[in-house]
C-alpha positions as YAML, in Angstrom:
chain: A
units: angstrom
residues:
- id: 1
  name: MET
  ca: [52.05, -45.07, 30.63]
- id: 2
  name: ASP
  ca: [48.89, -46.17, 32.37]
- id: 3
  name: ASN
  ca: [48.16, -46.28, 36.09]
- id: 4
  name: ALA
  ca: [49.18, -49.94, 36.51]
- id: 5
  name: GLU
  ca: [52.57, -49.26, 34.91]
- id: 6
  name: LYS
  ca: [53.08, -46.34, 37.27]
- id: 7
  name: LEU
  ca: [52.31, -48.60, 40.24]
- id: 8
  name: ILE
  ca: [54.79, -51.19, 38.98]
- id: 9
  name: ASP
  ca: [57.48, -48.54, 38.50]
- id: 10
  name: GLU
  ca: [56.86, -47.16, 41.97]
- id: 11
  name: ALA
  ca: [57.05, -50.65, 43.51]
- id: 12
  name: LEU
  ca: [60.34, -51.29, 41.70]
- id: 13
  name: PHE
  ca: [61.69, -47.99, 43.00]
- id: 14
  name: GLU
  ca: [60.61, -48.80, 46.56]
- id: 15
  name: ALA
  ca: [62.05, -52.33, 46.39]
- id: 16
  name: ARG
  ca: [65.41, -51.33, 44.92]
- id: 17
  name: PRO
  ca: [67.30, -50.76, 48.19]
- id: 18
  name: TYR
  ca: [66.22, -54.15, 49.52]
- id: 19
  name: VAL
  ca: [66.76, -56.51, 46.59]
- id: 20
  name: GLU
  ca: [69.98, -58.24, 45.64]
- id: 21
  name: TYR
  ca: [69.35, -58.66, 41.91]
- id: 22
  name: TYR
  ca: [67.56, -55.44, 40.94]
- id: 23
  name: ASP
  ca: [68.37, -55.54, 37.21]
- id: 24
  name: ARG
  ca: [67.17, -59.13, 36.94]
- id: 25
  name: LEU
  ca: [63.99, -58.28, 38.85]
- id: 26
  name: LYS
  ca: [63.32, -55.21, 36.71]
- id: 27
  name: SER
  ca: [63.81, -57.25, 33.54]
- id: 28
  name: LEU
  ca: [61.47, -59.99, 34.77]
- id: 29
  name: VAL
  ca: [58.80, -57.49, 35.84]
- id: 30
  name: ARG
  ca: [58.91, -55.64, 32.50]
- id: 31
  name: ASN
  ca: [58.79, -58.90, 30.55]
- id: 32
  name: LEU
  ca: [55.83, -60.25, 32.52]
- id: 33
  name: TRP
  ca: [53.99, -56.93, 32.25]
- id: 34
  name: GLU
  ca: [54.36, -56.99, 28.46]
- id: 35
  name: LYS
  ca: [52.94, -60.54, 28.37]
- id: 36
  name: SER
  ca: [50.01, -59.81, 30.67]
- id: 37
  name: ARG
  ca: [46.59, -58.48, 29.77]
- id: 38
  name: ASP
  ca: [45.98, -56.66, 33.05]
- id: 39
  name: MET
  ca: [47.21, -56.38, 36.63]
- id: 40
  name: GLN
  ca: [45.50, -59.60, 37.72]
- id: 41
  name: ASP
  ca: [47.16, -61.54, 34.91]
- id: 42
  name: PHE
  ca: [50.50, -59.90, 35.75]
- id: 43
  name: LEU
  ca: [50.23, -60.97, 39.40]
- id: 44
  name: ARG
  ca: [49.35, -64.52, 38.35]
- id: 45
  name: LEU
  ca: [52.40, -64.69, 36.08]
- id: 46
  name: LEU
  ca: [54.59, -63.26, 38.82]
- id: 47
  name: GLN
  ca: [53.30, -65.83, 41.33]
- id: 48
  name: GLU
  ca: [54.13, -68.60, 38.86]
- id: 49
  name: GLU
  ca: [57.64, -67.20, 38.49]
- id: 50
  name: LEU
  ca: [57.95, -66.98, 42.27]
- id: 51
  name: ARG
  ca: [57.24, -70.71, 42.58]
- id: 52
  name: ARG
  ca: [59.93, -71.53, 40.00]
- id: 53
  name: ALA
  ca: [62.58, -69.11, 41.28]
- id: 54
  name: GLU
  ca: [65.36, -70.13, 43.61]
- id: 55
  name: GLU
  ca: [66.74, -68.18, 46.53]
- id: 56
  name: PRO
  ca: [67.93, -65.47, 46.82]
- id: 57
  name: PHE
  ca: [65.99, -64.23, 43.75]
- id: 58
  name: ARG
  ca: [62.76, -65.62, 45.19]
- id: 59
  name: THR
  ca: [63.15, -63.21, 48.10]
- id: 60
  name: ASP
  ca: [63.63, -60.32, 45.66]
- id: 61
  name: ILE
  ca: [60.33, -61.18, 43.98]
- id: 62
  name: ARG
  ca: [58.60, -61.36, 47.37]
- id: 63
  name: ILE
  ca: [59.95, -57.94, 48.32]
- id: 64
  name: PHE
  ca: [58.65, -56.49, 45.06]
- id: 65
  name: LEU
  ca: [55.23, -58.06, 45.64]
- id: 66
  name: GLN
  ca: [55.08, -56.64, 49.16]
- id: 67
  name: LYS
  ca: [55.91, -53.16, 47.89]
- id: 68
  name: LEU
  ca: [53.31, -53.47, 45.14]
- id: 69
  name: GLU
  ca: [50.63, -54.51, 47.65]
- id: 70
  name: VAL
  ca: [51.33, -51.48, 49.85]
- id: 71
  name: ILE
  ca: [51.09, -48.98, 47.00]
...
């Protein structure tokens, strides 16, 4: 597990108490990470997903992004 994966795991852990659909978020994050080449690509893919998502899942993605930015 590289440093970026550790950051993603930590952000998921920090976001867990605040998100409504944790399992769905975790699945999305893992899937996008596997598809991405690096953290910048991952964030781009996540932003694209954020634009397509509907509430309340959109808020879950935002919470995850906020936690990731703080770490």
